[in-house]
N, C-alpha and C positions, 0 to 999 in steps of 0.2 A: 681417810675416811674408811669407816668398817664397811663392812658388806650389808650390816643392818640397813646404816644409813642410806648408804649406795639403793638399799630396799624402797625405802623409806622414799626418798627424791624420786626413783621411777615411779613409784604407788601417783604421787601428787601428780606427776607429770601426763601420768593416763587419764585420770583424771579428770583433769584441768583439761585434758584435748578430746573425749569423751563429753565432757559438758558442751565444748564449742561445738560442735559436729553435731548435737542433738538439736541445740538450739536451732538453730536453721534449715534442717534437715526436710523439715514438711511445709518450707517457706517457697511459693515462687518465684520471688526475687533472691533468696536465699543468704548470702554472706554480700552479695551487693547492700542488704539491710544496717549493715556495720557501718559502713560509711552515709548510708543515705539518711539515716535517723536522724545523728546529729545536725546535718546538714539542711536538713527541714525543717529544725530547732534553731539552726544560727538565721535562717533566712527569714524566719517570720521575728523573731526577736530582734533580728538589726533593721528590717522594716520600721517595727514597733518605737524602738528607741532611738534606731540613726535618724530615720526620716520624721517623724511625729513627732518627738523627745528631744531632736535637736543634737544628741550625743554626740554624735559627729561632725561635729559645724569645721571651721577653722583653726580652732583651735586644737582641734585633738581628730590629725588625719587616720591615724591607726587606729581608731575604735573597732572596727569591726574585725582587726584581727585581736589586739584583747577583748571581745566578744569572745570570736571564737575559742581562743586559747583557752578564758575559764570557762565556756561552756562544756569544753574536753576534761577540764580538769574536776571539772563538778558532775559531769556523766563517768566518770572514770571511780571518781568515790560512790556516788549513789549505787553504781550497779555491783561493784568490789562489797558493798558493804548490807543489797539487801540481799544478795547471790551467798555469800557468808552465814547472814543472820537464818536463813532459810536450810542450809546446806542438811544438818544432820536429819531435818524431815524429810524434804526431800530427797536424799537418798536412806529411807528407812531401812530396805531391802540389806544394805551394807552394815548398818547401825544391828538388828539386831537379828541378823542370821547367821553373818560369819563375822569374825574377828578381825575390824579394820579400823590403826588406832586412829582416834576421834580428831586427831589436831588434822592429820592427815588430808579428809575428809572437807573441812572447814577450809585448809590453805588451798586446797584444789578448784576450789569451788570460786574463791576472790581469784585465782589467776584466767578465771573466762573475763573478766574483766581488763586484766592485763593487756591481752592476746586483744583482745577488741582497742583499748585505747592505743596500741602497737601504730595500728594499723589505720585511726586514727588521726595517729601523729604526722602518714604521707601525705592527708590532705591539710592537713595543716603548714603543712611544707609549702603543698603548694600553692595554699594563700600568700606565702610571704614572697613568693617568686611572683606572683600575680602583681603584689604591691610593690614589689622593686624591696625587699627591706632585706637586707642580711645581715642573721646576730651575729655574733660576737661569739669565738670561742669560748669565751666565759661565761655568756650569757645561758648559752648553751649548755655548760657545763651543770650551771648552778640551777637550772631547769630541770635536768636532769634527776640532779641530785633535793630536789623539791618535789620530784613527781615518785619516786623513791619513798620522800617520809611520807607523802599522802598516801601510799601504797602501804605502807608499815601501818600509816595509824588506822584505813579500812579493816587490814588484819585484826587490827588491837579491837577495835571495836565490833568486829565476828566473832572474835572468842569469845567476847565479855557476851553477847546477844544472843548468841546461837542454843546455848544450854537453856537459856531463859525462854526462848521463842519455841521451847516443845514444850514447856510451862503454857505459855502463854499467847497462842496463837494472834492476837490482837496487837502484837507489839510489831507487826508487820506492817500493818494499816498507820499503825500510830509514827513509825518511821518513815513512811511515805509522807503525811505532813509534815513533819519536822524536817525533812530534806528540801521542801518547800521552801519553809520558814530560815533553812541554816542558808539557800541560795539565795534569799534576800536580804540575809542580816549581812550577808559578805557581799564585797566587789566582785561582782560576774557580771550582772548588766550593767553597773555603774563603773565608772572608775571612783578611787577611793575620794579623790580630791576636789569631788563636788559634797564630802561631809564636812562639815566646820573641825575644827583641828582636835578638838575634845573629845567629838566622836570618833574621830580617825583611831584617836590610840584606843578606845574601848573597844570597835571593832577590830582591830588588830589584836587583841587578846585572848582571841578564838583562833587556836590554831587553824583549823582551818580556814579561814579570812586572810591569815598571815600566811599561809603556803599559796591562796591563789592570788595574791595582791602581788607578790614578789618574784613567785614565778613569772609574770605580767612584765611585770618592770624587770627582771632580768633578759629576758628572751627577749623584749623588744626595744627596749629604752636603756638597757646595760644599768641599770639602778639597784644598788643591792642593799638590802639589811645588815645594818651592823652586827659584827661581830658578835657582839654580849647578846642581843636580841636570838642568832642566830644559835647558841651554844643556849641559852633558855627554853627553844625550841626542842631543840636535842632533846635533853634532860626532861623533859614535860613528855614527848614523844618513850622514852625510854620507860618510866614510871609506870604508862600508861599502859604499855605491851607488857610490864612486869604483873603488875598486879592485873589485865585482864587475860593474861595465863592461867594466873593465879586461883581468880574465880572459874574458868576453865576447867582446870585441871580436879577443881571441889564436886563440880555437877556433875560432871560429865561421866560419873560412873552410873549417875540413875535416869541419864538419858534412854536407853533403850529399852526401861518398863515403862517410861510414859509416854513414847511413841504409838 
């Protein structure tokens, strides 16, 4: 690794740590919100969908684990894409006053979500202990792989959207709405098995839904996607990353003029 690459890595790391510290420094509860926010969301949704709609009936005793796992993955993706999209604008001083490679700003911002996700996984592990559910090594390994792929997908979206957010600030509000649509169109609050078989196939064509579903299945039930479907997913993600970075390199040159 060259000295330049080491400097870039250190810069990304410092940007990520600074974002994480600044986010909660003025809050009364501070870093407690990292864990409290997903727990509150889980408590509400678990009550609604498990108690009222009876999704956690006798046929699905691990529904709370499914729900919490999916919610953490969704919030991880939502946080990474939102912060990545707004990164160039939120760090306008770095963009306009000194030279900092634009891609390091975007990547550093998404890593903030990675820190939060890592802390939330500790909570998830506690719930697995509570429900006396021990995931297999293969299940944990595939869950980690799917989490990494989800992060790569979020980074790709961030590279694609960050330059456009500089021009069109309404993109942030639009993406917030689309995230809610994405959550309910993917098996986050409901098991995929509730859908008809034809609908299941359509849902799994969405890479986000594919990752959410099989991450849950691997971790909780030791069920995995076929090798062919997994390879197709990887090829799609690689293409998305390549396309997003090309778009980012094309438009990053005019970012400083528009902020």
